[in-house]
C-alpha positions in Angstrom: 97.8 -41.8 30.6 100.5 -43.2 28.5 100.0 -44.6 25.1 101.6 -47.5 24.1 102.4 -49.4 20.6 103.0 -53.2 20.8 104.4 -55.7 18.2 102.9 -59.2 17.9 105.0 -61.9 15.5 102.3 -64.4 14.9 102.4 -67.7 13.2 101.6 -68.4 9.4 98.3 -69.8 10.4 96.9 -66.7 11.9 94.5 -64.4 9.6 92.9 -61.2 10.1 89.7 -62.6 11.3 91.9 -64.3 14.1 93.6 -61.0 15.0 90.0 -59.3 15.1 88.7 -62.0 17.5 91.7 -61.5 19.5 91.0 -57.7 19.6 87.6 -58.3 20.8 88.8 -60.5 23.6 91.1 -57.5 24.7 88.3 -55.2 24.9 86.1 -57.4 27.0 88.5 -57.2 30.0 90.4 -54.1 29.3 88.6 -52.3 32.0 89.7 -54.7 34.8 93.4 -53.5 34.0 92.5 -49.7 33.3 93.3 -50.0 29.4 91.9 -49.0 26.6 92.4 -50.4 23.2 92.3 -47.9 20.5 93.0 -50.0 17.4 95.5 -52.1 15.6 97.0 -52.7 12.5 97.4 -56.3 10.8 99.8 -57.3 8.1 99.0 -60.6 6.5 102.2 -60.9 4.4 104.7 -60.2 7.1 102.8 -61.9 9.8 102.8 -58.9 12.4 100.2 -57.2 14.2 100.6 -53.9 16.4 98.0 -52.7 18.8 97.6 -49.2 20.0 96.6 -49.0 23.7 96.2 -46.6 26.3 97.5 -48.3 29.5 98.8 -47.2 33.0 102.1 -48.9 32.1 103.6 -51.7 30.1 102.9 -54.4 32.5 99.1 -53.8 32.6 99.0 -54.0 28.7 100.8 -57.3 29.1 98.7 -58.7 31.5 95.6 -57.8 29.7 96.9 -59.5 26.6 98.0 -62.5 28.7 94.7 -63.1 30.4 92.5 -62.2 27.4 94.0 -64.7 25.0 97.6 -65.5 26.0 99.1 -63.7 23.2 101.8 -61.3 24.8 103.6 -59.0 22.7 107.4 -59.1 21.7 108.1 -55.6 22.1 106.3 -52.6 23.8 107.1 -49.1 23.0 105.3 -45.8 24.4 104.5 -43.5 21.5 103.3 -40.0 20.7 99.8 -40.6 19.2 100.1 -37.7 17.1 103.1 -39.1 15.5 101.5 -42.5 15.2 98.8 -40.7 13.1 101.2 -38.9 11.0 103.0 -41.9 10.1 100.1 -44.6 9.8 97.1 -42.2 9.2 94.9 -43.2 11.9 94.4 -43.8 15.7 91.1 -45.6 15.8 89.5 -48.4 14.0 88.7 -47.7 10.3 84.9 -48.0 9.4 83.4 -51.5 8.9 83.0 -51.6 5.1 82.2 -55.4 4.9 79.0 -55.3 6.9 80.0 -58.0 9.2 79.5 -58.3 12.9 83.3 -58.4 13.6 85.3 -55.4 12.0 88.1 -57.3 10.3 91.2 -55.2 9.9 93.6 -56.2 7.4 95.8 -52.9 7.3 99.6 -53.2 7.4 101.5 -51.0 9.4 104.7 -51.3 7.3 105.7 -48.1 5.5 108.0 -46.6 3.1 109.7 -43.8 4.5 111.2 -40.9 2.5 113.9 -38.4 3.8 114.3 -35.5 1.4 117.1 -33.1 2.7 118.5 -30.0 1.2 122.2 -30.0 1.1 124.4 -26.9 0.9 127.8 -26.0 0.0 127.9 -22.3 1.0 126.4 -20.6 3.8 127.0 -17.0 2.6 124.0 -14.7 3.6 123.9 -13.0 0.1 124.0 -16.3 -1.8 121.1 -17.7 0.5 119.1 -14.7 -0.2 119.6 -14.7 -3.8 118.3 -18.5 -3.7 115.4 -17.8 -1.3 112.7 -17.2 -4.0 113.3 -20.5 -5.7 113.3 -22.4 -2.3 110.1 -20.5 -1.1 108.5 -22.0 -4.2 109.7 -25.4 -3.5 108.3 -25.4 -0.3 104.9 -24.2 -1.3 104.7 -26.5 -4.3 106.1 -29.8 -2.8 103.5 -30.7 -0.4 100.9 -30.8 -3.1 103.4 -33.4 -4.9 103.3 -35.3 -1.7 99.5 -35.4 -1.6 99.3 -36.5 -5.1 101.2 -39.7 -4.4 99.4 -40.4 -1.2 102.4 -39.4 1.0 101.7 -38.2 4.4 104.2 -35.5 6.0 105.4 -36.6 9.1 107.8 -33.4 9.7 108.5 -30.4 7.8 112.2 -29.6 8.8 113.9 -26.2 7.9 116.3 -28.1 5.4 113.6 -31.0 4.3 110.7 -33.3 4.6 109.8 -36.6 6.2 107.1 -38.2 4.5 105.4 -41.6 4.9 104.0 -43.7 2.2 101.9 -46.8 2.2 102.7 -47.6 -1.6 106.3 -48.2 -2.5 105.4 -47.5 -5.9 103.9 -44.1 -5.0 107.3 -43.5 -2.8 109.5 -44.0 -5.7 107.8 -41.9 -8.1 107.1 -39.4 -5.7 110.8 -38.9 -5.1 111.6 -38.6 -9.0 108.9 -36.1 -9.3 110.2 -34.3 -6.3 113.6 -34.2 -7.9 112.3 -32.9 -11.4 110.5 -29.9 -9.6 113.6 -28.9 -7.4 115.8 -28.9 -10.6 113.2 -27.0 -12.6 113.0 -24.3 -9.8 116.8 -24.0 -9.1 118.0 -24.4 -12.4 118.7 -20.7 -13.0 119.4 -19.5 -9.6 121.5 -21.6 -7.5 124.4 -20.0 -6.2 124.9 -22.1 -3.3 125.0 -25.2 -5.4 122.4 -26.7 -3.1 121.2 -30.5 -4.0 118.1 -32.2 -2.7 118.9 -35.6 -1.6 116.3 -38.2 -1.1 116.5 -41.5 0.7 113.8 -44.1 0.7 113.7 -47.3 3.2 110.8 -49.3 4.4 109.9 -50.9 7.4 107.5 -51.4 10.6 106.8 -48.9 13.4 108.5 -50.6 16.0 111.5 -52.5 16.3 114.3 -52.8 19.2 115.1 -49.0 18.7 113.3 -46.6 21.1 111.3 -44.3 18.6 108.6 -45.0 16.2 110.1 -46.0 12.9 113.2 -45.0 14.3 115.4 -47.6 12.4 113.7 -47.1 9.1 114.1 -43.1 9.6 117.7 -43.5 10.6 118.7 -45.7 7.6 116.8 -43.3 5.1 118.9 -40.2 6.8 122.0 -42.1 6.4 121.6 -43.0 2.7 120.9 -39.2 1.9 123.9 -38.3 3.9 126.5 -40.8 2.1 125.1 -41.6 -1.4 126.2 -40.0 -4.7 123.1 -40.2 -6.2 120.1 -38.0 -5.9 117.6 -40.7 -5.0 118.9 -43.5 -3.0 116.5 -46.5 -2.2 117.3 -49.7 0.1 117.6 -53.0 -1.3 114.0 -53.6 0.2 112.4 -50.9 -1.5 114.0 -51.9 -4.8 112.5 -55.6 -4.2 109.1 -54.2 -3.3 109.0 -51.9 -6.2 109.8 -54.6 -8.8 107.3 -57.0 -7.5 104.6 -54.2 -8.0 105.8 -53.1 -11.4 105.9 -56.3 -13.5 109.8 -57.0 -12.5 110.9 -53.4 -13.7 112.7 -51.0 -11.6 112.2 -47.3 -12.3 114.5 -46.4 -15.4 115.9 -43.3 -13.9 119.5 -42.2 -13.9 119.0 -40.3 -10.8 117.9 -43.4 -8.9 120.3 -45.8 -7.3 119.6 -49.1 -5.3 122.1 -49.9 -2.4 123.0 -53.7 -1.7 122.1 -55.0 1.9 126.1 -55.4 2.3 126.7 -51.8 1.3 123.7 -50.8 3.8 125.6 -52.7 6.5 128.8 -51.2 5.8 127.4 -47.6 6.0 125.7 -48.3 9.2 128.9 -49.7 10.6 130.6 -46.6 9.2 128.4 -44.1 10.6 128.0 -45.7 14.1 131.6 -45.8 14.5 131.9 -42.1 13.5 129.2 -41.0 15.6 130.7 -42.9 18.8 134.1 -41.1 18.2 133.3 -38.2 16.6 134.6 -36.1 19.7 138.0 -38.0 19.7 140.5 -35.6 18.6 143.0 -38.4 18.3 140.6 -40.4 15.9 142.6 -41.2 12.4 141.6 -43.0 9.3 143.3 -45.9 10.4 140.9 -46.5 13.2 138.3 -46.9 10.8 140.3 -49.5 8.9 140.9 -51.5 12.5 137.1 -51.1 13.4 135.6 -51.9 9.7 138.2 -54.8 9.0 139.5 -53.0 5.9 142.9 -52.5 4.5 143.8 -48.9 3.7 143.4 -49.4 0.2 140.1 -51.6 0.4 138.6 -48.7 2.5 139.7 -45.8 0.2 138.0 -48.0 -2.7 134.8 -48.9 -0.9 133.9 -45.3 -0.1 135.2 -43.8 -3.1 132.7 -46.3 -4.9 129.7 -45.7 -2.4 130.2 -42.2 -1.4 132.4 -40.6 -4.0 134.8 -39.3 -0.9 138.1 -40.4 0.4 138.1 -41.6 4.0 140.2 -38.3 5.1 137.6 -36.2 3.6 134.7 -38.0 5.0 136.0 -37.7 8.3 136.5 -33.8 8.0 133.0 -33.6 6.4 131.3 -35.5 9.2 132.9 -33.2 11.8 132.0 -30.2 10.1 128.4 -31.2 9.4 128.0 -32.2 13.2 129.5 -28.7 14.0 127.0 -27.0 11.8 124.1 -28.8 13.5 125.4 -28.0 16.9 125.8 -24.4 15.9 121.9 -24.1 14.6 121.1 -25.7 17.9 123.0 -23.0 19.9 124.8 -26.0 21.7 128.2 -24.1 22.6 130.6 -21.6 21.5 133.2 -22.0 18.8 136.0 -23.4 20.9 133.5 -25.8 22.5 132.1 -27.2 19.3 135.5 -27.4 17.6 136.6 -29.6 20.6 133.2 -31.6 20.7 133.5 -32.4 17.2 137.1 -33.7 17.3 139.2 -30.7 16.2 142.2 -30.1 18.6 142.5 -26.5 17.5 139.8 -23.8 17.3 141.5 -21.8 14.6 142.2 -25.0 12.3 138.4 -25.8 12.8 137.6 -22.2 11.8 139.9 -22.5 8.7 138.3 -25.9 7.7 134.5 -24.5 8.3 135.4 -21.5 5.9 136.9 -23.7 3.3 133.6 -25.9 3.6 130.9 -23.4 3.8 132.6 -20.1 2.6 132.0 -18.3 5.9 133.8 -18.0 9.2 132.2 -19.8 12.2 132.1 -16.2 14.0 130.3 -14.6 10.9 127.9 -17.7 10.7 126.8 -17.3 14.3 126.0 -13.9 13.8 124.1 -14.3 10.7 122.3 -17.5 11.3 119.7 -15.9 13.4 118.8 -13.4 10.7 115.0 -13.7 9.5 115.5 -15.0 6.0 112.7 -17.7 5.2 115.3 -20.2 4.0 114.8 -23.9 4.8 118.7 -23.9 5.4 118.9 -23.3 8.9 119.4 -27.2 9.6 117.4 -28.2 12.9 
């Protein structure tokens, strides 16, 4: 039977005890709707509640809530229960430590999400092999660091990690420690000029997006893909960190906080790039028109935020997408060239070689070789 998570935005008057009582009312009649309430989360500060419920369909879940207490959820999303546990740490009610008849759960589902990605500038096999020992040490060491800062590893990609934190302070301090370890391990042996980029965003598990924490993860990924800084945090993460640390932000030159307006700009930019990436006629002027910037304004904005010109951004975006498609075996060289907006496979190969130091034809042959490098991007 499917498992759903629903979201309730409640009034200021609602307390954790009220939500616990509503949960008990659900449990009393759940069998009538073939539902089973697994657990819930309540955020007193943000006045949101999230229920985890096994149900035959969304309507049965809504009917149960409606007839139990009348509080129908604002959003209902089918979820992977293992993913819920990875992000939130539990899929059942926590132990009642208050010794009360009613198990009052005041446990927010709000999380700070870390995306840590290794960015490579060369795909030459001999250089990757030389770097492999340092990267193996990093991959072995870093899970211990996440555990030290109470981070939960949601996914371990070939080229990085997706990690969930309850505490924003732990998340930021873990990011700083993560960078320090990476630089120590690779300072003497980094022929590929690999960089570790870390993005931190915070938010709730379900929004209008389809997947669990999709909006937060996407924002963190986009920040790692575009920022010049080694560690980039959203404005919300910065504000939360400051509120938890005597109105002081972390004193580290590697950490950069991005403003809400810049977050909006990056999302607009990448939404448009994603939508039009296969358009061989796409020009930088199309970005100017879509974003409402003049040519000089867009150039200054992108150089300030990303350290890259609009022309180079478009080329880099296409090449990175091509690399992902090669690793997914999503087509041959010509197909991927056209899919990523190049109107000539030969020009695509030339650009790919200049960017990654290897021809696409050679990369296809080497990308399946069994070296234990996290650089085979998933």
